C-alpha positions in Angstrom: 108.9 29.6 64.8 109.7 28.8 68.1 108.1 25.5 69.8 105.6 27.4 72.0 104.5 29.3 69.7 103.9 26.5 67.4 101.9 24.7 70.2 100.1 27.9 70.5 99.2 27.2 66.9 98.3 24.1 67.2 96.5 24.3 70.3 94.2 27.4 69.1 93.4 25.5 65.9 91.8 22.5 68.0 90.1 24.8 70.6 88.7 26.8 67.8 87.7 23.8 65.9 89.4 24.0 62.8 91.4 21.3 63.3 90.6 18.1 65.6 92.1 15.4 63.7 94.2 12.9 64.8 97.3 14.0 62.7 97.2 17.8 64.4 97.2 15.8 68.0 99.8 13.8 67.2 102.0 17.1 66.2 101.5 18.3 69.5 103.0 15.1 71.0 105.5 15.3 68.8 106.5 19.3 70.0 106.0 18.0 73.8 108.1 15.3 73.5 111.0 17.2 71.8 110.8 20.7 72.9 108.8 20.6 76.3 109.9 17.4 78.5 110.3 17.7 81.8 107.6 21.1 82.0 104.3 21.4 83.1 103.2 21.7 80.1 104.2 17.9 79.2 103.1 16.5 82.1 99.4 18.3 81.7 99.2 17.2 77.8 101.1 13.7 77.7 98.7 11.2 78.7 95.5 13.5 77.2 97.7 13.1 73.8 98.6 9.2 74.1 94.8 8.6 74.7 93.0 10.8 72.1 90.3 9.0 70.0 87.5 11.0 69.0 84.2 8.9 69.0 85.9 5.9 70.7 84.8 6.4 73.8 86.1 5.2 77.2 89.0 4.6 77.7 90.4 7.1 75.2 90.2 10.6 75.3 87.4 12.3 73.2 87.2 15.4 71.7 85.3 17.5 74.2 88.1 16.2 76.9 90.9 17.2 75.0 89.6 20.9 74.7 89.4 21.4 78.2 93.3 19.6 78.9 94.0 22.0 76.0 93.1 25.2 77.4 94.7 24.0 80.4 97.9 23.6 78.8 97.3 27.2 77.0 97.4 28.7 80.3 100.8 26.9 81.4 102.0 29.0 78.0 101.1 32.4 78.3 
């Protein structure tokens, strides 16, 4: 499986609400660092994935905010 396909799979799982865990977002972050450095996808997602803390409130990124950012990044991948 290519990194792009794996990243899309993880994004889709989050967007569908099947898994919104920190573990999943950490896996997204790992793929970004290894395979998408210096890309628009990295730039779009890096701040949000580093600040994702469901239920923690400001200044952290919520599930809904993460879903918006992931949807934008998904558009860059397809």
